[in-house]
N, C-alpha and C positions, 0 to 999 in steps of 0.2 A: 504494500500500500504506500502511495506517495503522500507526502505532507502537503496539505493545502496551504498556499501562500497567502499572506495578508498584505494590505497596503503598507504596513510597517516594514515588511520584508523588502519592499521596493526601496524604501529609504535606506535600510541597512545595506542593500546591494550598492546603491549609488555612493554611499559614504565608505564602502569597503569594510564594513563591519561584520561580514559573514565569514565563517570558517570556509576553507577552500572547497570542500565537498559540497556544502550547501550553496556556495556561490556558483559552482558548476551546474548544479541542479536548477537553481533559479534562472541562470542564464539560458539554459535549454528551454525552460518553461516560458521565459520572456519572449523568446523567438517564435513561439507558437501562439502568442496572444497579442494580436495587432493593437487593441485598445490599450493594453498595459504597456506595450512597447512605445506607443505614442506618448503616454504619460511619462515614461522614462525619458524620452527625448525632450519633453517639455521641462522636466526637472533639470536635466543637464544644461539646457539652454539658459534656464533661470540662474543656475550656478555660475555659468560663464559670464552672464551679464552682471551678476553681483561681484564677481572677481574683478571684472573690468572696471567697475565703478569704485573699487576700493581706493581710498585716498589716505595719504599719510597725514598725521596731525600737523597743523601749522607750527611754525617755530614758536609762536607765542604759547600755544597749547602745550607743547613739549616743555617749555620753560616753566609753566604753571605746575605741570606734573612733577618735574624735578624738585621744585620748591616745596610742594606738598610732601614729597617723599622725605626731604631733609627735615621737615618739622613734624613728621609722623602723622600726617593727615591722610595718607593714601589708604588707610584701612577704615575710613569712615563709611 
């Protein structure tokens, strides 16, 4: 009997949080499910867009964080 996969399994697959054998089984299952595969592609595209929009903190923000760390405020 095969394990039924859940929406949570799709996220675990995308983030590489599955053991190798489970990942293999899920990948094979994913290739047989067009709707699930489209959802997978959508999630991957969203991840790429978020990665592309990642910005470094401004110099001012970095300075504020360093100052907070010096005076012990970083754990607030």
